[in-house]
Structures are given as C-alpha cells and as structure tokens.
C-alpha positions as CSV (number, residue, x, y, z in Angstrom):
1,R,0.0,0.0,0.0
2,G,1.3,3.4,-0.9
3,W,2.4,6.0,1.7
4,L,3.8,9.5,1.0
5,G,4.6,10.8,4.5
6,V,2.7,14.1,4.4
7,S,-0.1,15.7,6.3
8,I,-2.6,17.6,4.2
9,A,-3.3,21.3,4.8
10,L,-6.9,22.4,5.5
11,D,-8.6,23.3,2.3
12,D,-8.7,27.1,1.4
13,P,-12.0,27.6,-0.5
14,E,-10.9,31.1,-1.6
15,M,-7.7,29.8,-3.2
16,R,-9.5,26.8,-4.7
17,A,-12.1,29.1,-6.3
18,R,-9.4,31.5,-7.6
19,L,-7.4,28.7,-9.2
20,H,-10.5,27.0,-10.6
21,A,-11.5,30.4,-12.2
22,L,-8.0,30.5,-13.9
23,G,-8.7,27.0,-15.3
24,E,-6.1,25.4,-13.1
25,V,-6.5,22.2,-11.0
26,P,-6.5,23.5,-7.4
27,G,-4.6,20.5,-6.1
28,V,-4.0,19.4,-2.5
29,G,-2.0,21.5,-0.1
30,I,0.9,19.8,1.9
31,E,1.1,21.0,5.5
32,T,4.0,19.0,6.8
33,V,6.5,16.5,5.3
34,E,7.7,13.7,7.6
35,P,11.5,13.3,7.9
36,D,13.0,10.4,5.8
37,S,9.6,9.8,4.1
38,P,9.1,9.2,0.4
39,A,7.8,12.8,0.1
40,E,10.9,14.3,1.7
41,R,13.2,12.2,-0.5
42,A,11.2,13.4,-3.6
43,G,11.8,17.0,-2.5
44,M,8.3,17.9,-1.4
45,R,8.0,20.8,1.0
46,A,5.4,22.2,3.3
47,G,3.3,24.7,1.3
48,D,3.5,22.7,-2.0
49,R,0.3,21.7,-3.7
50,V,0.0,18.4,-5.4
51,V,-1.8,18.9,-8.7
52,A,-1.2,15.6,-10.5
53,L,0.1,12.1,-9.8
54,N,1.4,10.2,-12.9
55,G,-0.4,12.7,-15.1
56,A,-3.8,12.2,-13.4
57,P,-5.2,15.4,-12.0
58,V,-5.5,15.6,-8.2
59,P,-8.3,18.1,-7.6
60,D,-9.0,17.1,-4.0
61,V,-7.9,15.0,-1.0
62,L,-10.0,12.0,-1.8
63,T,-8.5,11.7,-5.3
64,L,-5.0,11.9,-3.8
65,Q,-5.8,9.3,-1.2
66,R,-7.3,7.0,-3.8
67,L,-4.3,7.3,-6.2
68,T,-1.8,6.9,-3.4
69,V,-3.4,3.8,-1.8
70,G,-3.2,2.1,-5.2
71,L,0.6,2.5,-5.4
72,L,2.9,-0.4,-4.7
73,A,5.8,-0.2,-2.2
74,D,8.9,1.1,-4.0
75,E,6.9,2.0,-7.1
76,T,8.3,5.1,-8.8
77,V,5.7,7.8,-9.5
78,R,5.7,11.3,-10.9
79,F,4.0,14.1,-9.0
80,T,3.3,17.5,-10.4
81,L,3.6,20.2,-7.7
82,R,2.7,23.8,-7.5
83,R,5.2,25.7,-5.4
84,D,5.1,29.5,-4.9
85,Q,2.4,29.6,-7.7
86,R,4.7,27.7,-10.1
87,S,4.2,24.2,-11.4
88,G,6.9,21.5,-11.7
89,S,7.4,17.8,-11.5
90,S,9.0,15.6,-8.9
91,P,9.9,12.0,-9.4
C-alpha cells in the first residue's frame, strides 16, 4: 500500500475558487512532510500543492488518497507540484 509521509493542509476555499477560475487544477496542499519519508526524498516541502500524480489530475484530497493507496511499495511515480504559484514535476 502506498504512503507519502505528508499531512494535508486544510482546504482554502478562496484559493480553490481562484485557481479554478483560472482554469487550473487547485490541487491538495501539503502542511508537513515527515522526515525520511518518500515525500521528503522526492523534494516535497510544506506549502507545496500536489496537482497531479502520474499525469492524473489531483483536484481534491479523496483523489490523492485513492491514487496513493493504489501504489505499490517502491513504485516510482511522478508528482506535479505547484510551489510558490509555479508548477513543476518531482519523481
């Protein structure tokens, strides 16, 4: 079963509405990253927003959880993150 090692930030409805109005996937905010977790090793940081996993949009927490649980241990995946209002990928 997949595990990232992050805690999810509370949803910000105002930010979600603003990003949605711009035609962007709002994503899921990362509040904390556990030390020595897969997320930390991939370079995720508190404040990042996960917007896609292996190319699949991640519009909400339930989608992120569903996609993550379906991962195998030691499986390599690609996340698309938004950091400081920019997008980028993390292996």
